C-alpha positions, 0 to 999 in steps of 0.5 A: 736229531728227532726220531720222527720219520720225515716223508720227503725233504729236499736234499739241501746242504746242511750248514757248516756251523750248525750248532750242537751237530751230533751223530744221528741214530742212523749213523750209529746203526751204520757204524754197528753194521761195520763192526761185523765187517771189521771183526771178520777182517780181524779174525782172518788176520789173527789166523794168519799171524798165528800160522806164521804167515803175517806178511801175506795175511797183512796184504790181504787184510789191508785190501779188505780193510781199505774197502771197509774204511773207504765205504765208511768214510765216503758215507760219513762225509756225505752224511755230514753235508746232506743228512736229511733223515727222510725215508729215501735217505734212510732206505738208501743208507740201509742199502749200503748197510746190506752191502757191508754185511755181504762184504763181511760174509765174504772176508773168509774166502779172501784167504784163498784169493776169492774176492767175489763176495767182497766185491759184490758187497762193495758194489751194493754199497757203492750203488747206494752212495751213487744214488745219494749223490745223484739225488743231492745233485738234482736237489741242490743246484748250488753244488750240482756239479760237485755231486754229479762229479762224485757220482760219476767218479764212483761209477767209473771206478766201480766199473774198474773194480768189476774189471779187476775182479773178472780179470783176476778170477779168470787168471788174466792178471797175475798175482803181482799185476792184480796187486798193482791194479788194486793199488792203482784203483785205490789211488784213483778212489782217493783222488775222487774227492779232491777232483769232485770238490773243485767246482765247490766244496761240500758243507761237512761239519768239522765237529761232526766229522771229528765225532764220527771218527772218534766213534769209529776209533772206539769201535775199533778199540772194542774190536781189540777187546773182543779179539782179546776175549776170543784168545782168553776163551781159547786159553780157558777152554784149554785150562792152561792159565799161567802168569804169562796169560795174566800179564798179557790180559792186564797189559792189553787192557792198559794198552787199550786204555792208553791208546784211547786216551792218546787219541782223544787228547787232540782237539780235532774238531777245532782244528778241522774248523780252523783249517779245512784244507788240512782235512784230506791228510787228516781224513786219509791218514786215519786209514793207517790209524784205523788199520793199526787198531784193527791189527792190534786186536788180531795181534793181542788175540794171538798173544793171548792164545800163545800162552795156552797153545804152542803156535807156529808163529815165533815169539819174535813175530807175535811181539812185532805184530803187537809192536808194529800196530802200536808204533804205527798208531802213535806216529800217525796219530801225531802226523795227521794232526800236524796239518790242522792244529797250531800246536799238537798236544802230542810232542813229536820227541815224546811220540818218536821216543815211545815208538822207538822203544815199542819197536825195540822191545820185541827183540827181547821176545825170544828170551823174555817171552811175548807177555813181557814184551806186551807189558813193556809196550803197555808201560811205554804208552802209559808213560807217554799218556802221563808225560803228555798230560803233565806237559799240558797241565803245565802249559795250561797253568803257564797260560793262566798265570800269563793272563793273570799278569796281563790283567793285573798290569792292564790299567783299564782293569786296575782303574789306572790311567789308560 
């Protein structure tokens, strides 16, 4: 897309089959801002795991990460349909970026139950998105009802979130009730797109969406690298480099390479193009995939730190923090592609076997240590990559051979009688 600023354009839906559709420079900047928010949430989770409070830390992490993921996803699908890249569009998008930064600044306070800054940042993001949808409704008559439904649904739920915050801060809601209300509001958020698109579907671009999700996956893998480096820095400062440290450092890198490879094996763009109805399960299922990758970064940071310091968290807990992140990623990666592709590249038997091995390995952590567990998890994922690639090459070779035989036996190609 050209970097020339467009002063004023009519916001109309972009074509579903627009050729060579790629992420814009503004979308890349938008993703970069989210790096800060994800890093804050990951660091918070790492501290909780290291202190031995993984379960309570995970609950808070998932709540914050839902706000991050949902705001990112809402803008991504909107932009896929209505990216005009003019001044108004850019300014409203930058308003949403500002909200992300406010949210990120408030993440540390959530450890004590203070969600005011996170809620304020989320409010700013939603105001920007509602304005975008209102503009789309005014300037795209064909999908006016859909756009206004989005704007109305988001606005009503934002009022609900503010009520949740006020009632929680004033003590009207107990901790259990507050969590239940959060889950109810989150479920309502997930229902808005399905309800809003009943009058007419938006024209999101399948390959553009697949690329956007792939870019966010890379960002989360980068966060894992950053988190691991944080742990390495702490060990180096303590001058306690050991064989376990080297094992985790190498194994963590191999693990991230393997997960990257596995994610991009599936042809998501073509699948979304051919089965648009499966986009809900594919898109929503990525919450678990993205959260697992972010949690893996936090877990690797703690695993590295454990080699140089004595942490309150047990080896079993740290091992399962890594294993659960990887196992959830593997299973969901296969599941989210089932609705959109005829034949998944990832074989269910191989994925479930690998996930089972990953979940069992931490049981040995009290005797072998965390480093051996992480190395085993990395090896299992690397073997899954090798197995999947080998099967795909065999499948491709078989199809090529079949096509060759068909062409050879076709009289129209050999000059024989039809």
